[in-house]
C-alpha positions in Angstrom: -72.5 78.4 18.3 -74.6 75.5 18.4 -78.8 75.7 18.9 -78.6 73.7 22.3 -76.3 76.7 23.5 -78.5 79.1 22.0 -81.7 77.4 24.2 -79.9 75.1 27.3 -83.4 75.2 28.8 -84.8 73.6 25.9 -83.6 70.4 25.8 -85.2 69.6 29.5 -88.4 70.9 27.8 -88.6 68.7 24.9 -90.5 65.6 26.6 -93.2 67.4 28.3 -94.1 69.3 25.5 -94.4 66.8 23.0 -97.9 65.6 24.4 -99.8 67.4 21.4 -99.2 67.0 18.1 -98.4 70.2 17.3 -96.3 70.5 19.9 -94.3 67.4 19.0 -93.7 69.0 15.3 -91.7 72.1 17.3 -90.1 69.5 19.7 -88.6 67.4 16.9 -87.9 70.4 15.2 -86.0 71.6 18.2 -84.0 67.9 19.3 -82.7 67.9 15.5 -81.0 70.9 15.6 -79.6 70.1 19.6 -78.5 66.5 18.0 -77.1 67.0 14.4 -74.0 68.2 12.9 -74.4 71.8 11.5 -74.6 70.5 7.5 -74.0 73.5 5.6 -70.9 75.7 6.4 -70.7 79.3 5.2 -67.1 81.0 5.3 -65.8 84.3 3.7 -62.3 84.2 2.5 -60.2 86.5 0.2 -58.6 85.3 -2.6 -56.0 85.7 -5.2 -54.7 84.1 -8.5 -51.8 84.9 -9.8 -52.3 83.9 -13.6 -50.1 83.4 -16.5 -52.6 83.5 -19.2 -52.6 81.6 -23.3 -54.3 82.2 -26.4 -55.2 84.2 -29.5 -56.2 87.5 -30.3 -58.1 89.1 -33.3 -59.5 92.1 -34.3 -63.2 92.0 -34.6 -63.6 95.9 -35.6 -62.1 99.1 -35.9 -60.3 99.3 -32.0 -61.5 96.4 -31.5 -59.9 92.8 -30.6 -60.8 89.7 -29.0 -58.9 87.6 -26.6 -59.3 83.7 -26.7 -57.6 82.1 -24.6 -57.4 80.7 -21.0 -55.9 81.8 -17.8 -53.9 79.2 -15.4 -52.3 79.8 -11.9 -52.2 78.7 -7.9 -55.3 80.1 -6.2 -54.0 81.3 -2.4 -56.7 81.7 0.1 -55.4 84.4 3.1 -56.1 82.3 5.8 -53.4 79.3 5.8 -56.5 76.9 7.2 -59.1 75.6 5.6 -59.7 73.5 2.8 -59.0 75.6 -0.4 -56.2 77.6 1.1 -54.4 76.3 -1.9 -55.4 75.2 -5.7 -54.6 75.1 -9.2 -56.7 77.1 -11.3 -57.6 77.1 -15.2 -60.3 79.7 -17.0 -61.1 79.5 -20.5 -62.3 83.4 -21.2 -62.9 85.8 -23.6 -62.1 89.3 -23.4 -63.2 91.9 -25.8 -61.0 95.2 -25.6 -61.5 98.1 -27.2 -58.7 100.1 -28.2 -60.5 103.6 -28.5 -62.7 103.6 -25.4 -59.9 101.4 -23.5 -62.5 99.2 -22.6 -62.8 95.8 -22.0 -65.4 92.8 -21.2 -64.4 89.6 -20.0 -66.7 86.3 -19.6 -65.1 82.6 -18.9 -65.3 79.6 -17.0 -62.5 77.9 -14.3 -62.0 74.6 -12.4 -60.0 75.2 -9.3 -58.3 71.9 -8.3 -58.1 71.3 -5.1 -57.1 67.2 -6.2 -58.2 65.3 -8.4 -61.3 64.4 -6.9 -62.1 67.6 -5.1 -62.6 70.2 -7.7 -64.8 74.1 -8.2 -66.8 75.0 -10.7 -67.0 78.7 -11.6 -68.2 81.3 -13.8 -66.6 85.2 -14.3 -68.2 88.4 -15.7 -66.1 91.9 -16.0 -65.9 95.1 -17.4 -63.8 97.8 -17.1 -61.1 100.0 -18.6 -57.3 98.6 -20.1 -55.5 96.6 -17.7 -58.6 96.7 -14.8 -61.5 94.6 -15.2 -64.3 94.5 -12.3 -67.3 92.2 -11.7 -68.6 88.8 -10.4 -66.9 85.4 -9.3 -70.0 82.7 -8.9 -69.3 79.5 -7.6 -71.3 77.0 -9.5 -70.6 73.2 -8.3 -68.1 71.2 -7.2 -66.8 67.2 -7.6 -65.8 65.1 -4.0 -65.7 67.0 -0.9 -66.9 70.1 -2.7 -69.8 68.7 -4.1 -72.8 71.3 -3.9 -70.5 74.2 -2.9 -71.6 76.9 -4.0 -70.7 80.9 -3.6 -69.8 84.2 -5.5 -68.2 87.2 -4.9 -66.9 90.2 -6.5 -63.3 90.4 -8.3 -60.5 92.5 -10.2 -58.7 91.0 -12.9 -55.6 93.7 -13.8 -53.8 92.1 -17.0 -51.4 93.8 -19.0 -52.8 92.3 -22.4 -54.4 95.7 -23.7 -51.0 96.5 -24.2 -50.3 93.8 -26.1 -53.3 93.1 -28.4 -53.0 96.6 -29.5 -49.8 95.7 -31.5 -50.6 92.6 -33.0 -51.5 91.4 -36.1 -54.7 88.8 -37.1 -54.8 85.6 -34.9 -51.5 86.6 -33.0 -50.8 83.5 -30.1 -49.8 85.1 -26.9 -48.0 82.8 -24.7 -46.8 85.5 -22.0 -49.8 87.3 -20.4 -49.8 87.6 -17.4 -51.7 89.1 -14.5 -53.8 88.7 -10.9 -57.5 88.1 -10.3 -58.1 89.3 -6.3 -61.6 88.3 -4.3 -61.1 90.5 -1.2 -64.5 89.1 -0.2 -65.8 85.7 -1.4 -68.9 83.9 -0.3 -68.6 79.9 0.3 -71.2 78.1 1.4 -70.3 73.8 1.7 -73.0 72.1 1.8 
């Protein structure tokens, strides 16, 4: 709802109020709110990424493995409308897996490409158990129509990579890891 719709009586009172310097600045502020377009748009979206991963798994300790690689897939936004209803996603990540405690943690950076000119950059971090990692997805910037974008939300990554890593030798290359990344309430603020 625009500021003018909230305060319709203010439009007719701006000029009489503007006689003092203090009231003048208040009038300019109200007039600016009534005549300018919305400069920032915040929305909450629900998104899911079905991804394929590839990389290498290295043993880094007793019952400990590290996956170094990248996840790639398509991001789908639950609502069909909007600027980012589907996009290509690539996230280089580091995932640590402890097969003794069945714990896992991961961090990485993502590039979400809507077109060659319009991209979003993000960071992800999560901790959890084998096959399930919960954490945060933070939007850090963008290009093109997403320049100045920001936002964040909870995320969940589901993956069977822990089962693959337990039986692999040093430096084994994985080409077929797959999973999903869910963001049920991702807040996105466009400038």
